[in-house]
C-alpha positions in Angstrom: 7.0 -71.5 -42.8 8.1 -74.0 -40.1 7.3 -72.9 -36.5 9.6 -73.6 -33.5 9.0 -73.5 -29.8 11.9 -72.2 -27.8 12.3 -72.9 -24.1 14.3 -70.0 -22.7 16.3 -69.2 -19.6 17.6 -65.7 -18.7 19.0 -63.5 -16.0 16.7 -60.5 -16.1 19.1 -58.1 -14.4 20.5 -56.4 -17.5 17.3 -56.2 -19.4 14.4 -53.8 -19.6 12.0 -56.8 -19.5 11.0 -59.3 -22.1 9.1 -57.2 -24.6 10.9 -55.4 -27.4 11.1 -51.6 -26.8 12.6 -48.9 -28.9 16.0 -47.9 -27.5 15.9 -50.6 -24.7 17.9 -53.7 -24.1 15.3 -56.5 -23.9 15.3 -60.3 -24.0 13.0 -60.5 -27.0 15.2 -58.2 -29.0 18.3 -60.1 -28.0 16.9 -63.4 -29.3 15.6 -61.9 -32.5 19.0 -60.4 -33.2 20.6 -63.8 -32.6 18.2 -65.4 -35.0 19.0 -62.8 -37.6 22.7 -63.6 -37.1 22.1 -67.3 -37.4 19.9 -67.6 -40.5 19.3 -64.1 -41.8 15.5 -64.2 -40.9 13.9 -61.1 -39.4 11.4 -62.7 -37.0 8.9 -61.5 -34.5 9.2 -63.6 -31.4 6.1 -64.3 -29.2 6.6 -65.1 -25.6 4.3 -66.8 -23.1 4.7 -63.9 -20.6 6.0 -60.4 -20.7 8.3 -60.4 -17.7 9.3 -57.0 -16.3 12.7 -55.4 -16.0 14.9 -57.4 -13.6 12.6 -60.5 -13.6 14.3 -63.8 -14.3 13.1 -66.9 -16.2 14.0 -70.6 -15.9 11.1 -71.7 -18.1 10.0 -69.0 -20.4 8.5 -70.3 -23.7 8.4 -68.5 -27.1 7.7 -69.3 -30.7 8.9 -68.1 -34.0 8.6 -69.0 -37.7 11.6 -69.6 -39.8 11.9 -69.5 -43.6 13.8 -72.9 -43.7 13.1 -76.2 -42.0 16.2 -76.5 -39.7 17.0 -79.4 -37.4 15.8 -78.6 -33.9 19.3 -78.9 -32.3 20.7 -76.6 -35.0 18.2 -73.9 -34.1 19.0 -74.2 -30.4 22.8 -74.4 -30.8 23.0 -71.6 -33.4 20.9 -69.2 -31.5 22.9 -69.9 -28.4 26.1 -69.3 -30.2 25.0 -65.9 -31.4 23.7 -65.0 -27.9 27.0 -65.9 -26.4 29.0 -63.9 -29.0 26.8 -60.9 -28.1 27.4 -61.4 -24.4 23.7 -61.9 -23.6 22.5 -63.4 -20.3 20.0 -65.6 -22.3 20.1 -69.3 -23.2 17.8 -71.4 -25.4 17.3 -74.6 -23.4 15.4 -76.4 -26.1 14.0 -75.9 -29.6 11.2 -78.0 -31.0 9.3 -78.1 -34.2 5.6 -77.5 -33.4 2.3 -77.3 -35.3 1.5 -74.1 -37.1 -1.3 -73.3 -34.7 0.9 -73.4 -31.6 1.1 -70.1 -29.9 3.4 -69.6 -26.9 1.0 -67.1 -25.3 -2.5 -68.2 -26.2 -1.9 -72.0 -26.2 -0.7 -71.9 -22.6 -2.9 -73.5 -20.0 -0.9 -72.6 -16.9 2.0 -70.4 -15.7 4.1 -71.1 -12.6 6.1 -68.4 -10.8 8.6 -68.5 -7.9 9.5 -65.6 -5.7 12.6 -65.9 -3.5 13.1 -63.8 -0.3 16.5 -64.0 1.3 15.5 -63.5 5.0 18.6 -63.0 7.1 20.4 -60.1 8.8 23.5 -60.2 6.5 23.1 -58.7 3.0 23.5 -60.9 -0.1 26.7 -61.4 -1.9 26.0 -64.5 -4.1 22.2 -63.8 -4.1 22.5 -60.2 -5.2 19.9 -59.5 -7.9 18.6 -63.1 -7.4 16.4 -62.6 -4.3 14.6 -59.9 -2.3 16.8 -59.3 0.8 14.6 -58.8 3.9 16.7 -58.4 7.1 13.7 -58.6 9.5 12.6 -62.1 10.4 9.5 -63.2 8.6 7.0 -65.8 9.8 6.6 -68.0 6.7 3.9 -70.2 8.3 1.7 -67.1 8.9 2.4 -65.9 5.3 1.3 -69.3 4.0 -1.9 -69.2 6.0 -2.8 -65.7 4.9 -2.0 -66.6 1.2 -4.8 -69.1 1.1 -7.3 -66.3 1.2 -6.1 -65.4 -2.3 -6.4 -68.9 -3.8 -9.4 -69.4 -6.0 -11.3 -67.1 -8.5 -11.4 -63.5 -7.4 -11.4 -59.9 -8.5 -7.7 -59.1 -8.1 -8.0 -55.3 -8.7 -6.1 -54.7 -5.4 -3.1 -56.7 -6.7 -3.0 -55.4 -10.3 -0.8 -52.6 -11.7 -2.7 -49.5 -12.7 -1.0 -49.9 -16.1 -2.4 -53.5 -16.5 -4.1 -53.9 -19.9 -6.1 -57.0 -19.1 -9.8 -56.6 -19.9 -10.9 -58.1 -16.6 -9.4 -58.2 -13.1 -10.9 -61.6 -12.6 -8.4 -64.4 -12.3 -8.3 -68.0 -10.8 -5.3 -68.5 -8.6 -4.6 -72.2 -8.4 -1.8 -72.1 -5.9 0.0 -69.7 -3.6 2.3 -71.5 -1.2 4.9 -70.1 1.2 7.8 -72.2 2.5 11.0 -71.6 4.3 14.2 -73.3 3.3 16.9 -72.1 5.7 17.4 -68.4 5.1 15.3 -68.4 1.9 11.5 -68.1 1.8 10.0 -69.4 -1.4 6.6 -68.2 -2.6 5.2 -70.3 -5.4 2.2 -69.1 -7.5 0.3 -71.0 -10.2 -2.6 -69.9 -12.5 -3.7 -70.0 -16.1 -2.7 -66.4 -16.4 -1.7 -63.5 -14.1 -2.4 -59.7 -14.1 0.4 -57.3 -14.5 2.5 -57.2 -11.2 0.0 -59.6 -9.5 2.6 -61.9 -8.1 4.9 -59.1 -6.8 1.9 -57.3 -5.3 0.8 -60.4 -3.5 4.3 -61.1 -2.2 4.6 -57.5 -0.9 1.3 -57.9 1.0 2.3 -61.3 2.4 5.5 -59.7 3.7 3.4 -57.5 5.9 1.9 -60.6 7.4 5.3 -62.1 7.9 6.4 -59.0 9.8 3.4 -59.3 12.1 2.0 -56.0 10.9 -1.0 -57.6 9.1 -3.2 -60.7 9.8 -4.8 -63.2 7.4 -8.0 -61.2 7.8 -6.2 -58.0 6.7 -5.2 -59.8 3.5 -8.8 -60.9 2.8 -9.9 -57.3 3.5 -7.4 -56.0 1.0 -8.6 -58.4 -1.6 -12.3 -57.5 -1.0 -11.5 -53.8 -1.2 -10.8 -54.1 -4.9 -8.6 -51.0 -4.5 -4.9 -50.7 -5.5 -4.4 -48.5 -2.5 -5.2 -51.4 -0.1 -2.3 -53.4 -1.4 1.0 -53.7 0.6 4.1 -52.2 -1.0 5.0 -54.2 -4.2 7.9 -56.6 -3.9 11.0 -55.8 -6.1 11.5 -57.6 -9.4 14.8 -59.4 -8.6 13.2 -62.1 -6.6 10.7 -63.2 -9.3 11.2 -66.1 -11.7 9.0 -67.5 -14.4 9.6 -71.2 -13.8 7.3 -73.1 -16.2 4.5 -72.7 -18.7 2.0 -75.5 -19.3 0.5 -76.6 -22.6 -2.0 -79.3 -23.7 -0.4 -82.7 -24.1 
């Protein structure tokens, strides 16, 4: 059975996350239903990351096996047509025929996330459900400085959900940068893999620094505590985007 890689974009607002769940509207189920409508195949789609409810994606990657060897553009366009007919907030950016051993999750060598904070007094109109609105001014430079304490290989127990199913809390964080672009603060995080809620937990902690309530030393102490209770309040999902997934050339 030919295997296809799908590059996927979606607005996570109306979905209960990526992963198929009984009785829930999810991104995975929406695409699988579109595939069924396109070619009649009942498929099990595997994604590179299981984004939570409300989390968006500009560069999610998934793979699926089809019974027939379809042209790549046909796969993309036909799935998109059925997604559009169903009114889904999902688009297949590209479809590509790949080797049978390609796995969207396990072949990935890096994942890149963006978290957007709208930092201004006025509430969002156009940015509603696209960014975390924080009215109090945040010091982005202080947030960036404190973020560097989290870069590298650490035990991220403090920044992992109590429901995280990963076997180990050890992760190597390759990048955690904070920049201000006008009223928007962007937090960019890169790693081979992340723990459940790790990015949102780190952003919530860095917000405390931006407010002046915590110092860089407090962030390091929270990391070293290896205790979920030491984490700042977790940031909401609407500011988070899965931007890109890396694979071997």
